Structure formats: C-alpha cells, structure tokens
N, C-alpha and C positions, 0 to 999 in steps of 0.2 A: 504494500500500500504506500501511496505517497500523498502528501497534502495537496489539495487543489481546490479550485472554486468551481462554480456551476459550468462555466465555459470549458474548463479543463476536463471536467467529468464527461461532458458531451463528446469532447474530442476523443477521450479514451474509449468510450462506448462505440462510437461510430468508426473509429480507427480499428477496433477489433472485429466489427461485424460487417462493415460495408465494403463495397468495391469502389463506390463513388460518393463523395461528400460535397455538396454545394453549400457555400458559406457566404453569408451577407452580414456577418457581425464580426467585431474584433475579438481576439482572444481565443478563437477556436483553431487549434493547430493539431490536426490528427497525425498520428505516426505514419510513416511511409509504407508500412506493411500491416495487413490485418492479422488476425489470430491464425489464419491458414497460410501465411507467408505470401499472400497475393499483394500486388501493388495497390495502394489506395490512391485513386485519382481525386485531387482536390481542385474544385473550380470555384473561383471567387467572383463576385459581382455585386452591383448595387441595384440593378433592376430585378426586383424580386419576382415580378410577373414572368419575366424571361427565364429566371431560374426555375420557377414552377414548371414551365413548359419543358425545360431541359430535363427536369426531374422525371416527368412523365415519359419522355423519350428514352431515357436511360433504363427506367424500370421496364418499359416495353421491350427492350432488347435483352432482358433477362438479368440485368444487374441488380444487386441489392444497393439501394441508393437512399440517401438521406439529405434533407435540406435543413439548414440552420439559419434563421432570420429573426429579426425583431417582430414582436407581435403586432406593433402598429403598422409595419410595412406589409405584413401578411394580410392585415385587414384591408389594405388598399389593393391587394391582388386577389380579392375574393372571387372574381369572375373566372380567373384561371384555375383557382382551387376547386371551384364548382365543376368545371369541365373535367378536371383530373378524376374527380370522384366517380364518374360514370364509366371509367375505363377499366375498373376492376384491378387496379394496381395496388400492391401491398407496400405503399410508400409511408415513411415516417417523416414528419416535419416537426422540428424542435422550434417552438415559439418562445423567444426570450422576452420576458416581460420586464421592462425597466421601470424603476421608480419614477423617473422624470424629475426635472429640476424645477426651480421656481418659475412660475408663469406658464408651466405646461398644464393644459386642461386635465381635469380628473378623468375624462373619458379617454385620454391617451396615456394614462399612467397605470403602472401595475398590470394586473391581468384584465383590466377593462377592455382593451382592444381585442384580446384573445377571445373573450366571451362573446364578442359580436360575431365571431365565426361559428358560434354554436348552432346557428340555423342551417349550416351546411351539412351534407350527409357524410360527415367525418366523425370518427371517434375522437374523444379528447380526454386526456388524463392531466391532472393538475399536480405538479410536484411541489415539494416543500423542503428544499435543501439539496446538498450535493449527492447524498446517497440515492435519493429518488431519481436523479438524473440518469443514473446507470440502470437501476432496476426497473423503473417505469418505462425507460427507453426499450429495454429488452421485452417487456410485456407488450408494449405497443407494436413492436416489430413482429412478434409472433402472432398477435391478434390480427394485424393488418394482412399478413401473408396468408393466414388461414381463412380469412373472410373475404378478401378482396376489397375491404373497406379501409381507406387510408386513415391514419391516426395522427393527431397532434399530441405532442407532449409539451405542456406549458411549464416554463421554468421562471420563477421570480428571481430577478437579479437585483439585489439591494444596492443602494448608492455606495455603501461601504462593503467591499468584497469580503465574503466569508469563506474560510478555508477549512476543509475537513479531509481526513484520510480516506482514500478510495482506491480500489484496485480495478484495473481493466479486466473485463471478462476473459477467462482463459479459453484456450482452444477447446478443451474438453466440455466446458459449459456451453459455449456457442454451438458446438456440434450436437450435443445432446438436446439443447433447447430449440435450436433453429433448424437442425437437420442437415447442416453442411454449409459449405462456403457460399453457395448461391441459393436463392429461393427456389422452391420446388416449381417445376415447369407447370404453368397454368394454361389451359386452353383459352382462346379468346372468349370473353364473357358472352353468354347466350342472350343476355338482356342488358340494356343500359338503364334499367329501372333503379333509381336511387334507393327506393324502399327494399328492393331485393337484396342489395348489398348490405344495407343497414340492418336487416333482419338477422343476418348471420353474425353481426358484430357482438351482441351480448354473449352468445355461446362461445365464440372464439376468445373473447376477453376472459371469461370465467375459466376456460381451459388453460389459457396462458398463465394466469395467476396461480392456479393450482400447481402447474408443472414447475414454475419457478420456485414456489415455496418448497416443493419436495426436493429440488436439486440444490438449493442454497440454504435451507433451514431458516431463511429470513421471511417473516410473515408480511404479506401484502394482501390487500383486499380493495374492493371498490369503495368501501368506507372503513375508517378506523375508529374504534370506540374504546374509551377507558372511563371506568372499569366496565366489565362485562355485565354487571348486575343492573337491574332497572332502578330508576331514581325518580323522585318527584319533579326535579328540575333538570333541564338539559341545556347545553350550549352547543351550537353547531356552526362550523366554519369551513371555508374552502381555501386551500393553499396555505400561505403563511399564517393568516389568522387562525385557521383550523389547527395547525400544528401548535400554535401558542396556547390555544384552549386545552389541547391534550396535555401539554407540558405543565399547565397550571392547575389542572383539576384536582390533583392529589392534595395540594395545599388547601383548596376549598373544602375538601372532604375532611381533612385533618382539623379544620376549624368547626366541624360539626354540620356542614351543609350537605344535604342529600342531593348530589348533583352528578351528572354524567356529561362527558364531552365526546363529540363526534366530529371527525374530519372527513369531508367528502373528497374522494380521490378521483372518481370517474364523473366527469361532467356530461360526457356523451359516450355510451348510453347512460342516461341518468338513472341512478339506482333508487327510484321512488319507492318501490315495494320494500326494499331492504331498509330504507330510512324509516318508513312507517312502522315496520316490525321492531326496529331498535328503539323507537321513541314514543310509541302509542300509549304507554303507561304513564308518561310524564304529564304533569298538570300544567306546566308552563315551559316554554322553549324560547331561548334567545338565539336568533340567527345573526351571526356577526360576519360581515363581509367587507372586503376592501374595494368594492365597486359602489360608487355613489351615483344613483340615478334619481335626483331630487324631484323630478316631475312624474316619476312612476309611482304606482301604489306602494311598491316595496322594491328592495334590491333583487337581483336575479335569482339568488339562491332561495330567498324567502318565498318568492313567487313559485318556484318549482316545488318547494316543500309543501306549501299550502295546496297546490294542485294535487300533489301525491296524497295528502290527507283527504282531500275531497273525493278522489277516486276510491280510496279505502272506505270512506263513509257511505258511498253509493255502491259498494260491493263490486267494484271493477274486477275483472279476471286477474289472477295472480297476486292480488293485494289481500292482506289480512283484513277480515271484517272488523270494524270498530264502531262504537256507539257514540263517540264524541271526538271533537278536534281539540287538542290542547290550545291554550292561549299562546299565540306566537308573537314574539316581540322582534322587531326588525332593527338591527344595529349596524352602523357603518363605522369602520375604522378609517379615519381621514388619511388622505394620500401622504406618503412619507412618514407616517406615524406608526410606531411599533407598540404592541400591546404590553402594558406594564402590570405588575401585580396589583396596584391600586385600581386599575381599570377592571380587572377581574372581580375584585371585591365589589365595585359599584354595580357591575352587571348582575352578580348574584343577588345583591341586596335589592336591586330593581325587580328581579323576579319574585323575591320574597314579599314584596309590597302588594302583591295581588293586583286588584284593579286600580289601586292608587299609584302603581308604577307606570312609567312611560311605555307606550306601545311602539315608539320609534325614538331613536337617539343617535347621536354622533359622538364617537370617541375622538375628540380633536378640538379645533379652535372655535367651534360655533357655540357660543354660550346659550343661545336659545334652545338648543336641543341636547345640551350636555346632561349626563346623569347627575 
C-alpha cells in the first residue's frame, strides 16, 4: 500500500484494469502497464464530449476503457453520454466532484452537477474517500460489463487533498473478479431500449458487490448502516455527509440517543426498497445532503426517500408493506462546509423536539434556517 489521494487511487485502479484511460482532470497518472502486463494507453483532452465519443469507440473495439473528468464538465456533455448508453457498452466514467471556490454557484459545487446526470440511463455509485475509489470502481466495472449499462463513479475531491493508504488491485483479483485482461466478447445489442439495459443493472450490481466482498473480505453494499439494530431516530446521507453521519453515530448512541445512521452508496439504481426496510421502524429521519436546491420541495435524496416510503405505503411490488411514513426532516450541508460534532448534536436534538423541531434546515451560514 502507498498513501495517495482520490486522483491517485483512480489512477491505480484504472492502470491495473484498463487498456485505455481518457483523462480530462489533473493528477491522474496511470502506470504504463496494467495488472496483465499490457500497455495502458492514456489520452488527455479538455473536450469532454469528444472524449465520451472516443470512449464509446474504444469500448466498441473490445477494449476495457475508462474516462476521468470533472462532474461539471460531464454535465455539459450529457447528450453524448445519453447516446453512449444505448450502445450496450460496459464503460466506467469517474466523475470528480470538486468543492468549488468562492463565487462558484452551489449547483456547480460538490456532487450537485453529478446528480443532474441521474436522469440518464446510467448506473451511479457515490464514493466517500480514497478506498471507495478503488472498490467502487471495481464494482462499477463488473456491473457495467455484465449488464451493458454504463456506470458513473462519483468521487468528492475536497479543497484540501486527503491522503490514505491504498493498494492497486492485483492481477489475481482482477482476473478472478473481471474474468481476464479484456471484457468478455458481447454480441451487438439486440435492442437500443434504455429500459432494457437499465433493467439488468440492479442484478449485475448486486452480483458484483457480493463477489467483491467474498474475494476481498471488505464489506460493501448499496447502503451502509450503523448499527444494524432498529432505532427511533435515523440520519441518512449521500457521499461525504453520509460517511460523516456513520462516523459520528456511535458518539450519539454513547450519549444515550437511540439513533441509527445510513449512507446511500448507489444513487442509480436507487435502493428504495432497501432504505424503507432499514428505516421503516424509525419515528423521525433527518436526510442530510450536500446539494442545495432552495426552490425545490426538498433536496434530491429526501425526494427519493419520500417517494420510496410512498411506494411502500401503497404496497408497491418488492417494497415492504408499512402502515405509516416517519417524519422526514430535510437538511442541507452548505457548500465547502464539513460536518462537525456540534452539528450532529443539533441534528439529533432537532429530531428529539418532535413537531417543535424544524422540518428543513441548513448547516452553514444562513441564520434563518440554522438549527
């Protein structure tokens, strides 16, 4: 293992697994040979739409290919990404979500531009740290190649780079998990229906996660939960806020609060039924997200969670039957703001206030909506 940041971890992953890596961000330097001793061709550019087209061409010729670009630039290339989706190519795109500096609109900061791609027929996994860059990248690759549905892996890149020890996937792991140096030969898709590819994605994703867990003994899932027991209060987050909730939940429980934390890893396909099953016994839930949409009813994760509970309440197929929907509070973590222990205290106390608590709030500089 060697210490590296998110960009370095992406380089280690794709340098070990791919034949061709297309790069539109700084700091991604894949090694010259992959785990099988093959040359890794690296193409760099600033025209992300052109790189997406090149990605589709390389995948069509039988190469295992990856693209690394900023999330905000990928959002501007959505038409090319939509066209790629109906070709049945097992492509992985790493979307680097940057915090953004002063004066950058919130809709272009963090994972906000990546989530605007959620209406495309692509899978999407949201990482939270350097280790996720490798493991979720492997999961996305296997799921994409098995289903023909391309996958995004979203990586949050903080303003201050964070370094963690990580190892490149070994040849033995890559061969066992992906089946060899190149993707399995796929016949031309019999259909260009977006729904046909998308319907295979949940099964391919679940299979990939189970296989990686068995090969590495590292636990991954479409949601992460701590602890495994039910609780009266719950906190749910996506990406870095979700990881912060998981990290802080034990301190809240040690203080005597009956609370559970859940981090959503898979944004597409969205694990609505799994979330309802994990949270339906809660009396109140705070959804904390790093995407602020002030003119919307709620943030994107809160909207999805409420829709999932509505499906369960109306006995939709595959959902557990429930008799009520918990009180759901919508919270926003302001751009370039990290969650602190005092913030978690305030979030839990707001849940404990029952109907006297706020139904929406911002953790940040807006005094009118602060807890």
